[in-house]
C-alpha positions in Angstrom: -20.3 -88.8 20.6 -16.6 -88.6 19.6 -15.4 -90.0 16.3 -11.9 -90.5 15.3 -11.3 -88.8 11.9 -10.3 -91.0 9.0 -7.4 -90.1 6.7 -7.6 -88.4 3.3 -8.8 -90.5 0.4 -5.7 -89.6 -1.6 -2.2 -90.1 -0.3 0.0 -87.1 0.7 2.5 -87.6 -2.2 -0.3 -87.3 -4.8 -1.4 -84.0 -3.4 2.1 -82.6 -2.9 2.7 -83.2 -6.6 -0.4 -81.2 -7.3 1.0 -78.2 -5.3 -1.7 -78.4 -2.6 -1.3 -80.3 0.6 -4.7 -82.0 0.7 -3.3 -85.2 2.3 -1.5 -86.3 5.4 -4.1 -84.7 7.7 -7.3 -86.2 9.1 -10.5 -85.9 7.2 -14.0 -86.7 8.1 -15.3 -89.8 9.8 -18.0 -90.4 7.3 -15.6 -90.3 4.3 -17.4 -87.6 2.3 -14.6 -87.7 -0.3 -15.3 -91.3 -1.4 -15.6 -91.6 -5.1 -18.6 -92.3 -7.3 -18.9 -93.6 -10.9 -20.6 -92.1 -13.9 -23.1 -95.0 -13.9 -24.5 -94.0 -10.5 -27.7 -92.0 -10.3 -27.4 -88.3 -9.5 -28.5 -88.7 -5.9 -25.7 -91.1 -5.1 -22.7 -89.1 -6.3 -22.3 -87.2 -3.0 -24.8 -87.4 -0.1 -25.3 -85.4 3.1 -23.2 -87.0 5.8 -24.7 -87.5 9.3 -24.0 -85.0 12.0 -21.6 -86.2 14.6 -24.1 -85.3 17.3 -27.8 -84.5 17.7 -29.3 -81.3 16.3 -29.8 -79.9 19.8 -26.4 -80.9 21.2 -24.7 -77.6 20.7 -27.4 -75.6 22.6 -27.6 -73.1 24.2 -24.6 -71.8 22.2 -25.9 -72.8 18.8 -29.6 -73.7 18.7 -31.3 -76.7 17.2 -33.1 -74.3 14.8 -29.8 -73.0 13.5 -28.3 -76.4 13.1 -31.5 -77.7 11.4 -31.5 -74.9 8.8 -27.7 -74.7 8.4 -27.2 -78.4 8.0 -30.5 -79.5 6.4 -30.9 -76.5 4.1 -27.5 -74.8 3.4 -25.2 -77.8 3.6 -27.6 -80.1 1.7 -28.2 -77.4 -0.9 -24.5 -77.3 -1.7 -24.4 -81.1 -2.1 -27.4 -81.0 -4.4 -25.9 -78.2 -6.6 -22.5 -80.0 -6.7 -24.1 -83.2 -7.8 -26.0 -81.4 -10.6 -23.0 -79.3 -11.7 -20.6 -82.3 -12.2 -22.9 -84.4 -14.2 -21.3 -85.1 -17.6 -18.0 -83.7 -16.6 -14.6 -85.2 -15.9 -15.2 -84.5 -12.2 -17.6 -87.4 -11.9 -15.9 -90.2 -10.0 -13.3 -88.0 -8.3 -13.1 -87.7 -4.5 -14.2 -84.3 -3.1 -10.7 -83.0 -2.3 -9.5 -83.7 -5.8 -12.5 -81.8 -7.3 -11.6 -78.8 -5.1 -7.9 -79.0 -6.2 -8.7 -79.4 -9.9 -11.4 -76.6 -10.0 -9.6 -74.0 -7.8 -8.7 -70.8 -9.6 -10.4 -71.8 -12.9 -13.2 -69.5 -13.9 -14.9 -72.1 -16.1 -15.3 -74.3 -13.0 -16.1 -71.6 -10.5 -19.5 -73.0 -9.7 -18.2 -76.5 -9.2 -15.4 -75.2 -6.9 -17.8 -73.1 -4.9 -20.2 -75.9 -4.2 -17.5 -78.6 -3.7 -15.5 -76.4 -1.3 -18.7 -75.5 0.6 -19.6 -79.1 1.0 -16.1 -79.8 2.3 -16.0 -76.7 4.5 -19.4 -77.4 6.1 -18.5 -81.1 6.8 -15.3 -80.0 8.4 -17.1 -77.3 10.4 -19.5 -79.8 12.0 -16.5 -82.0 13.0 -14.8 -78.9 14.4 -17.5 -78.5 17.0 -18.2 -80.6 20.1 -20.8 -80.2 22.8 -19.3 -79.2 26.2 -15.8 -79.2 24.9 -12.8 -78.7 27.2 -9.4 -76.9 26.6 -6.8 -78.3 24.3 -4.5 -80.9 25.8 -1.0 -82.5 25.3 0.7 -81.7 22.0 -2.2 -79.4 20.8 -2.0 -77.4 24.1 1.8 -77.1 23.8 1.6 -75.8 20.2 -1.0 -73.2 21.2 1.2 -72.0 24.1 4.3 -71.9 21.9 2.6 -70.2 18.9 0.2 -67.8 20.7 1.3 -67.6 24.3 -1.7 -69.5 25.7 -5.3 -70.4 25.0 -6.7 -67.1 26.0 -4.4 -65.0 23.8 -5.2 -67.5 21.0 -8.9 -67.1 21.4 -8.6 -63.4 21.4 -6.5 -63.4 18.2 -8.8 -65.9 16.5 -12.0 -64.0 17.4 -10.4 -60.8 16.1 -9.5 -62.3 12.8 -12.8 -64.0 12.3 -14.7 -60.9 13.4 -12.8 -58.8 10.9 -13.5 -61.1 8.0 -15.5 -58.9 5.7 -18.7 -60.4 4.4 -19.2 -64.2 4.2 -16.4 -66.6 4.8 -14.5 -68.8 7.2 -11.9 -68.6 10.0 -9.4 -71.5 10.4 -6.6 -72.7 12.6 -4.2 -74.2 10.2 -0.7 -75.7 10.1 2.1 -75.2 7.7 4.4 -77.9 6.4 7.1 -76.8 8.9 4.7 -77.5 11.8 3.9 -73.9 12.6 0.3 -72.8 13.3 -1.5 -69.8 11.9 -5.0 -68.2 12.0 -6.3 -67.9 8.4 -9.5 -66.3 7.1 -11.0 -67.1 3.7 -13.8 -65.4 1.8 -16.9 -67.2 0.5 -16.1 -70.8 -0.3 -12.3 -70.6 -0.2 -10.3 -72.7 2.3 -6.7 -73.5 3.2 -6.5 -76.6 1.1 -5.4 -74.6 -2.0 -2.9 -72.6 0.1 -0.6 -75.5 0.9 -1.9 -75.5 4.5 -3.4 -78.2 6.7 -6.7 -77.1 8.3 -7.1 -78.1 12.0 -10.5 -76.6 12.8 -12.8 -74.0 11.3 -15.6 -71.6 12.3 -18.2 -70.6 9.7 -18.7 -66.8 9.7 -21.4 -66.7 7.0 -24.5 -65.0 8.5 -26.6 -68.2 8.2 -24.2 -69.8 10.8 -25.3 -67.5 13.6 -28.0 -65.0 12.6 -31.0 -66.9 14.1 -29.2 -67.0 17.5 -27.1 -63.9 17.5 -28.5 -61.6 14.8 -25.6 -59.3 13.8 -23.5 -60.1 16.9 -20.9 -62.2 15.2 -18.5 -61.6 18.0 -20.8 -63.2 20.6 -21.2 -66.3 18.3 -17.4 -66.6 18.0 -16.8 -66.2 21.7 -19.4 -68.9 22.5 -17.8 -71.3 20.1 -14.3 -70.7 21.2 -15.2 -71.0 24.9 -17.6 -73.9 24.7 -17.7 -75.8 21.4 -14.2 -76.3 19.8 -13.4 -79.9 19.2 -9.8 -79.8 20.2 -9.4 -83.6 19.9 -10.4 -83.3 16.2 -7.9 -80.4 15.8 -5.2 -82.4 17.4 -5.9 -85.4 15.2 -5.3 -83.2 12.2 -1.8 -82.1 13.2 0.8 -83.5 10.9 3.8 -82.8 13.1 
């Protein structure tokens, strides 16, 4: 099932003023960044958004067991911890991207940043995948050709970068304000939002994303995703120019 991404909860000018481009790109169809109020009970601050497909839809490349644990345990766990961490703070009532922006790089809010960013990263990851995906088309395809020389050179470069990310983290296709594309890796919960970059799609390279299916063969997981599961329509919708 395809879903057209919604726009960021905060306008582009607001985020540019905050020195992080967190707007102007497409976000998530279920509006995870919607705000809450201090009067709301804990369970209603942020909630686990629905998957854009069935748990078994990514098989055989990502099994239903992996999706069930990754989504139902890890993703939900970050949401629960975030809800607990922001109670009684000035972060209550803020959209998720604003929490990430305001907590980034501040040691006193490291726990809030880690959980907020992981909630955002995982939601973006599920949207970045699509069962039985095809190659990029139209403007997205042209940008891949221009920037990387074609889809196969791109996949090779992306897999190498993601495979070489030491420890836990993420690999992203991102766009700069000038329209150029780049492959970016981030450690742990970090993401391109605080680097003045627009994320187009991501692959999770934490071990819990692939270990049930591939054990320590991260490269096989990356190849399977790049060959069969990238949601290029979602990536294209996130392009700003």
